[in-house]
C-alpha positions as a Markdown table, in Angstrom:
| # | Residue | x | y | z |
|---|---|---|---|---|
| 1 | Unk | 19.3 | 10.2 | -193.9 |
| 2 | Unk | 19.6 | 6.4 | -194.3 |
| 3 | Unk | 18.9 | 6.0 | -198.1 |
| 4 | Unk | 20.1 | 9.2 | -199.6 |
| 5 | Unk | 21.5 | 7.3 | -202.6 |
| 6 | Unk | 19.3 | 4.8 | -204.3 |
| 7 | Unk | 20.4 | 1.5 | -205.8 |
| 8 | Unk | 21.2 | 1.4 | -209.4 |
| 9 | Unk | 18.9 | -0.9 | -211.3 |
| 10 | Unk | 19.9 | -3.9 | -213.4 |
| 11 | Unk | 18.5 | -2.1 | -216.4 |
| 12 | Unk | 20.7 | 0.9 | -215.8 |
| 13 | Unk | 23.7 | -1.3 | -215.4 |
| 14 | Unk | 22.9 | -3.2 | -218.6 |
| 15 | Unk | 22.4 | 0.1 | -220.5 |
| 16 | Unk | 25.8 | 1.4 | -219.2 |
| 17 | Unk | 27.5 | -1.8 | -220.2 |
| 18 | Unk | 26.1 | -1.5 | -223.7 |
| 19 | Unk | 26.5 | 2.3 | -224.3 |
| 20 | Unk | 29.2 | 3.4 | -221.9 |
| 21 | Unk | 26.9 | 5.9 | -220.1 |
| 22 | Unk | 23.7 | 5.9 | -218.2 |
| 23 | Unk | 21.1 | 8.4 | -217.1 |
| 24 | Unk | 20.5 | 7.9 | -213.4 |
| 25 | Unk | 17.6 | 10.1 | -212.4 |
| 26 | Unk | 17.3 | 10.9 | -208.7 |
| 27 | Unk | 20.3 | 8.8 | -207.9 |
| 28 | Unk | 20.9 | 11.1 | -204.9 |
| 29 | Unk | 18.0 | 12.3 | -202.8 |
| 30 | Unk | 17.1 | 15.9 | -203.8 |
| 31 | Unk | 16.9 | 16.9 | -200.1 |
| 32 | Unk | 20.4 | 15.7 | -199.6 |
| 33 | Unk | 21.6 | 17.6 | -202.7 |
| 34 | Unk | 20.1 | 20.7 | -201.2 |
| 35 | Unk | 22.0 | 20.1 | -198.0 |
| 36 | Unk | 25.3 | 19.5 | -199.9 |
| 37 | Unk | 24.8 | 22.7 | -201.8 |
| 38 | Unk | 24.3 | 24.7 | -198.6 |
| 39 | Unk | 27.5 | 23.2 | -197.2 |
| 40 | Unk | 29.4 | 23.8 | -200.4 |
| 41 | Unk | 28.3 | 27.4 | -200.7 |
| 42 | Unk | 29.4 | 28.1 | -197.1 |
| 43 | Unk | 32.8 | 26.3 | -197.5 |
| 44 | Unk | 33.6 | 28.0 | -200.8 |
| 45 | Unk | 32.8 | 31.4 | -199.4 |
| 46 | Unk | 35.3 | 30.6 | -196.6 |
| 47 | Unk | 37.9 | 29.2 | -198.9 |
| 48 | Unk | 38.0 | 32.4 | -200.9 |
| 49 | Unk | 38.8 | 34.3 | -197.7 |
| 50 | Unk | 41.4 | 31.9 | -196.3 |
| 51 | Unk | 45.0 | 32.8 | -197.1 |
| 52 | Unk | 46.2 | 29.3 | -196.2 |
| 53 | Unk | 43.9 | 27.8 | -198.8 |
| 54 | Unk | 45.8 | 26.8 | -202.0 |
| 55 | Unk | 46.2 | 29.3 | -204.8 |
| 56 | Unk | 44.2 | 27.1 | -207.2 |
| 57 | Unk | 41.4 | 26.6 | -204.7 |
| 58 | Unk | 41.1 | 30.4 | -204.0 |
| 59 | Unk | 41.4 | 31.4 | -207.7 |
| 60 | Unk | 38.8 | 29.0 | -208.9 |
| 61 | Unk | 36.6 | 29.1 | -205.8 |
| 62 | Unk | 36.9 | 25.4 | -205.2 |
| 63 | Unk | 37.6 | 23.0 | -202.3 |
| 64 | Unk | 39.1 | 19.8 | -203.6 |
| 65 | Unk | 39.4 | 18.4 | -200.0 |
| 66 | Unk | 35.7 | 18.9 | -199.0 |
| 67 | Unk | 35.1 | 15.2 | -198.5 |
| 68 | Unk | 37.9 | 15.1 | -195.9 |
| 69 | Unk | 36.2 | 17.7 | -193.7 |
| 70 | Unk | 32.5 | 17.3 | -194.4 |
| 71 | Unk | 30.9 | 14.0 | -193.4 |
| 72 | Unk | 28.0 | 14.3 | -195.9 |
| 73 | Unk | 30.4 | 14.8 | -198.8 |
| 74 | Unk | 32.5 | 11.9 | -197.5 |
| 75 | Unk | 29.3 | 9.7 | -197.4 |
| 76 | Unk | 28.5 | 10.7 | -201.0 |
| 77 | Unk | 32.0 | 10.2 | -202.5 |
| 78 | Unk | 32.7 | 6.9 | -200.6 |
| 79 | Unk | 29.2 | 5.4 | -201.0 |
| 80 | Unk | 29.4 | 2.0 | -202.7 |
| 81 | Unk | 26.7 | 2.9 | -205.3 |
| 82 | Unk | 29.0 | 5.7 | -206.6 |
| 83 | Unk | 31.5 | 3.2 | -207.9 |
| 84 | Unk | 29.2 | 0.7 | -209.5 |
């Protein structure tokens, strides 16, 4: 998936600069979101069953390190558009 994250428009940047927030519809391709959801559901199911997972991760059903182990989450969290 080459363009899973769209560019933020100049108008969206200007709105953010003025208001401190911006609505960015379809910033991430919905098909990619579906894939990330599938990965997350599977990882979280496994985290809840893994004794070596941290207590907090098991208790809250979360995986704070998912971007270290899943390339698609790494692409999302480290994409330049996510830090504009």
